[in-house]
C-alpha positions in Angstrom: 0.2 0.1 0.4 1.5 3.3 -1.0 2.4 6.5 1.7 0.0 8.8 2.3 2.3 11.8 1.9 1.3 15.5 3.6 2.9 18.8 1.8 3.2 21.9 4.0 3.3 25.1 2.0 5.1 26.8 4.6 8.1 24.6 4.9 11.0 26.1 4.5 13.0 25.9 1.1 15.4 23.0 0.7 14.5 21.8 4.3 14.8 17.7 3.8 13.2 15.6 6.8 14.9 13.0 8.8 13.6 9.1 8.0 12.1 9.2 11.5 10.1 12.3 10.1 8.7 11.1 7.2 5.5 9.5 8.3 3.4 11.9 10.0 0.0 10.7 11.5 -3.4 11.9 9.5 -5.1 15.0 11.9 -8.1 14.4 9.7 -8.7 11.1 10.8 -8.0 11.9 13.8 -10.2 15.3 14.1 -13.2 13.7 12.9 -12.7 10.2 14.3 -10.7 8.0 12.6 -10.6 6.5 8.8 -13.5 3.9 10.4 -16.3 6.5 11.7 -16.5 7.0 7.2 -16.0 10.8 7.6 -13.6 13.1 5.6 -12.7 16.5 5.3 -14.8 19.2 6.1 -17.6 16.8 7.4 -18.7 15.2 3.4 -19.2 11.8 2.9 -16.7 9.0 3.9 -16.5 5.4 2.4 -19.4 4.1 0.8 -21.4 7.1 0.4 -21.2 10.0 -1.9 -20.9 13.7 -0.8 -23.0 15.1 -3.4 -26.3 12.8 -3.8 -28.3 13.3 -6.5 -31.9 13.4 -6.9 -32.1 9.8 -7.1 -30.2 9.4 -4.3 -32.4 11.6 -1.8 -35.8 9.7 -3.6 -34.1 7.1 -2.3 -33.7 7.9 1.6 -37.2 9.4 1.9 -38.8 6.0 0.6 -36.5 4.4 2.8 -37.3 6.8 6.0 -41.3 6.0 4.9 -41.5 1.9 4.4 -39.5 2.0 8.0 -42.0 4.2 9.5 -44.9 1.7 8.1 -43.1 -1.0 9.1 -42.8 0.1 12.9 -46.6 1.2 12.5 -47.6 -2.5 11.9 -45.0 -3.8 13.9 -47.0 -2.1 16.9 -50.4 -2.2 16.0 -50.1 -6.1 15.1 -48.7 -7.4 18.0 -52.1 -8.4 19.6 -52.6 -10.9 16.5 -49.3 -11.6 15.8 -49.1 -14.9 17.7 -52.4 -16.1 16.0 -51.0 -15.1 12.3 -49.0 -18.3 11.5 -52.4 -20.2 12.3 -54.3 -18.3 10.2 -52.2 -18.5 7.6 -51.8 -22.1 7.3 -55.9 -22.6 7.5 -56.6 -20.0 4.5 -53.8 -21.5 3.0 -55.7 -24.6 2.8 -59.2 -23.5 2.9 -59.3 -23.7 -0.8 -58.8 -27.6 -0.6 -61.6 -28.0 2.1 -63.9 -26.3 -0.3 -63.0 -28.4 -3.1 -63.4 -31.5 -1.5 -67.0 -30.7 -0.1 -68.2 -29.6 -3.2 -66.7 -33.4 -4.5 -68.7 -34.8 -1.9 -71.4 -32.5 -2.7 -71.8 -32.9 -6.6 -70.5 -36.4 -6.6 -72.8 -37.3 -9.4 -71.9 -33.8 -11.5 -68.8 -34.9 -10.9 -68.7 -38.7 -12.5 -70.5 -37.7 -15.6 -68.4 -34.7 -16.3 -65.4 -36.9 -16.0 -67.0 -39.9 -18.3 -68.3 -38.1 -20.7 -66.1 -35.1 -21.4 -63.0 -36.3 -20.2 -63.3 -39.4 -21.4 -63.0 -41.7 -18.2 -64.0 -45.1 -17.3 -65.8 -46.2 -15.1 -64.4 -47.4 -12.6 -61.2 -44.8 -12.8 -63.7 -41.7 -12.3 -64.6 -43.2 -9.1 -60.9 -43.7 -7.9 -60.3 -40.3 -9.1 -62.0 -38.6 -7.2 -62.3 -40.4 -4.0 -58.2 -39.7 -4.2 -58.9 -36.0 -4.2 -61.1 -36.2 -1.7 -58.5 -38.3 0.8 -55.7 -36.7 -0.5 -57.3 -32.5 0.6 -58.5 -33.4 3.4 -55.6 -35.6 5.3 -53.0 -33.1 3.3 -55.5 -30.0 4.7 -55.5 -32.0 8.5 -51.5 -31.8 8.4 -50.7 -28.7 7.1 -53.2 -26.8 10.1 -51.9 -29.6 12.8 -48.3 -29.5 11.9 -48.4 -33.3 11.6 -46.3 -34.6 9.3 -45.9 -31.6 7.1 -43.7 -32.8 3.9 -46.3 -36.1 3.3 -49.2 -33.4 3.0 -47.8 -30.4 1.2 -46.6 -33.6 -1.0 -50.1 -34.6 -1.2 -52.1 -31.6 -1.7 -49.0 -30.3 -4.4 -50.2 -33.7 -5.9 -54.0 -32.9 -6.0 -52.8 -29.6 -7.6 -51.2 -31.5 -10.6 -54.0 -34.1 -11.0 -57.0 -31.9 -11.4 -55.0 -30.0 -14.1 -54.5 -33.1 -15.9 -58.2 -34.5 -14.7 -60.5 -31.8 -15.8 -58.0 -30.5 -18.7 -57.0 -27.2 -16.8 -53.6 -27.7 -17.4 -53.2 -25.4 -20.4 -55.9 -22.1 -19.0 -53.9 -20.1 -18.1 -55.7 -18.0 -15.4 -55.9 -21.8 -13.9 -52.4 -22.4 -14.4 -51.2 -18.9 -13.0 -53.4 -18.7 -9.5 -52.5 -22.9 -9.2 -48.7 -21.9 -9.2 -49.5 -19.2 -6.4 -51.1 -21.4 -4.3 -48.2 -23.6 -5.0 -46.0 -20.7 -3.7 -48.1 -20.3 -0.7 -47.7 -24.8 0.3 -44.0 -23.9 -0.1 -44.2 -21.2 2.4 -45.7 -24.0 5.0 -43.3 -25.9 4.0 -40.4 -23.6 4.6 -42.1 -22.9 7.9 -42.1 -26.2 9.2 -38.1 -26.8 8.5 -37.6 -24.2 11.1 -40.0 -25.9 13.6 -38.6 -29.7 12.8 -35.4 -30.5 12.2 -35.1 -33.7 11.1 -36.8 -33.2 8.0 -35.3 -34.5 4.8 -32.4 -35.6 7.0 -31.7 -38.2 4.5 -30.7 -34.9 2.0 -27.2 -34.8 1.6 -24.8 -31.7 1.4 -27.6 -29.0 1.8 -28.0 -27.5 5.1 -31.4 -27.1 6.9 -31.3 -23.4 6.6 -30.2 -24.0 2.8 -33.4 -25.7 2.4 -35.5 -22.9 4.0 -34.0 -20.3 2.3 -34.4 -22.3 -1.3 -38.1 -22.8 -0.4 -39.1 -19.5 0.8 -37.3 -17.7 -2.5 -39.2 -20.7 -4.6 -42.1 -19.4 -2.6 -42.0 -15.9 -2.6 -41.6 -15.5 -6.7 -44.4 -18.6 -7.1 -46.7 -16.4 -4.6 -47.0 -13.2 -7.0 -48.1 -15.4 -9.9 -51.8 -14.5 -9.0 -51.1 -11.1 -9.6 -49.5 -11.2 -12.9 -52.7 -12.7 -14.3 -54.2 -10.1 -13.6 -52.5 -7.7 -15.2 -52.9 -9.6 -18.7 -56.6 -10.5 -18.1 -59.8 -8.4 -18.3 -60.9 -4.8 -20.3 -58.2 -2.3 -20.2 -58.8 0.9 -17.9 -57.1 3.9 -16.8 -57.5 2.6 -13.0 -56.6 -1.2 -14.2 -53.8 0.3 -14.7 -53.2 1.9 -11.9 -53.5 -0.7 -10.0 -51.4 -3.3 -12.3 -48.6 -0.8 -11.8 -48.9 -0.2 -8.3 -49.5 -4.0 -7.7 -46.7 -4.9 -10.5 -44.4 -3.0 -8.0 -45.4 -4.5 -4.6 -45.1 -7.9 -6.4 -41.2 -7.4 -7.6 -40.4 -6.2 -4.3 -41.6 -9.5 -2.6 -40.1 -11.8 -5.3 -36.9 -10.1 -4.6 -37.0 -9.2 -1.4 -36.8 -6.2 -0.6 -38.7 -4.6 2.0 -40.8 -7.9 1.8 -43.2 -7.8 4.9 -44.5 -4.0 4.3 -44.8 -5.3 0.6 -46.4 -9.2 1.4 -49.0 -6.8 3.6 -50.2 -4.3 0.9 -50.5 -7.6 -1.3 -52.8 -9.0 1.4 -55.1 -6.2 2.1 -55.4 -5.7 -1.7 -56.2 -9.3 -2.5 -58.3 -9.7 0.6 -60.2 -6.0 -0.4 -60.3 -7.7 -4.6 -61.7 -10.1 -3.6 -65.0 -9.3 -1.6 -66.0 -7.3 -4.4 -64.8 -9.3 -7.6 -65.7 -12.9 -6.4 -68.6 -12.2 -4.5 -70.3 -15.5 -5.2 -72.7 -15.4 -2.4 -74.9 -12.7 -4.2 -75.5 -15.0 -7.2 -78.2 -16.7 -7.4 -77.5 -20.7 -6.9 -78.8 -21.7 -10.5 -76.1 -18.9 -11.6 -73.5 -20.9 -13.8 -71.0 -18.3 -12.8 -71.4 -18.7 -8.8 -69.0 -22.2 -9.3 -67.0 -20.1 -10.8 -66.8 -17.1 -8.6 -66.6 -19.3 -5.3 -63.5 -21.7 -6.3 -61.9 -18.1 -7.6 -63.0 -16.2 -4.0 -61.3 -19.7 -1.8 -57.9 -19.7 -4.2 -57.3 -16.3 -3.9 -57.8 -16.7 -0.1 -55.4 -19.3 -0.2 -52.7 -17.1 -1.8 -53.5 -14.5 0.8 -52.4 -17.0 3.2 -48.7 -17.5 1.6 -48.1 -13.8 2.3 -49.6 -14.0 5.5 -47.3 -17.0 5.7 -44.4 -14.7 4.1 -45.1 -11.9 6.6 -44.6 -13.8 9.9 -41.9 -15.5 8.6 -39.8 -13.0 6.7 -38.3 -12.7 2.9 -35.5 -15.8 4.4 -31.7 -15.6 3.7 -31.6 -15.1 -0.2 -33.1 -11.6 -0.5 -32.2 -8.1 -0.5 -33.0 -7.2 3.4 -30.9 -10.5 4.4 -27.8 -8.7 2.5 -29.0 -5.3 3.7 -28.2 -6.6 7.0 -25.0 -8.6 6.1 -23.1 -5.5 4.4 
């Protein structure tokens, strides 16, 4: 490393310092608290900062200050319900599976007729298909709520998502596909939360620590959870209001996906989706003979499951593979 040279303008011409005088302590460093304080001459910015921050830096500082205040308010006002958030989130995540199991039971004849006449299922196979869905959804939902064998419970519910997509021919329906990606994201958040509590989960997998598996599941869950809103952005009729909502929501989705202010942005999405779900998927206001009532009810409970996944994200945080965690490190 090169030596720091100090020049004295009042020095006598021809003066040559002795070897012991070639090094002089830095008076600037002493006066401002030393090199570790991050300050330089005249109180300017030190290492890692800019002495003449532009307008963008000022905007980022203001935004960061506002979001920090919002997070503090959320933390203070959510204290009474915070112990109950994980249980509420798990219940919401599986509510679409419980509703679907009840739908199959109450519409057993119609379900069999559809599978046999429109999907070409053989008579016995259609019965087995519906029974498998009922058992897997009820058993998997119980496992998620009771925190019993979470890896098997999540696996059962994931198999239902895939089986129904193939069995009912909805795998290539974009709306169904994006919604189920978000539901899968919520299930991955359940699995990540279980990894924190069950140290023996996946003990046979080599070379990946428990903490690393949890981080990867949280990352995948965060990314998949936002696909519901992506579907909302690219579907429906264009309007100025829809454009504004899409831009704001898309910004929050990006923040959730990269893990920047993830708790704040996930809380915003929870609020927005909950309000929109009540007004858009109001299936209870339709007559039972209305053919759209069944579809709206399905969308309503599926949106509730995605809200549950976002609530788990609010409770757990974004995980190690996120911008929020990286800021703590650096």
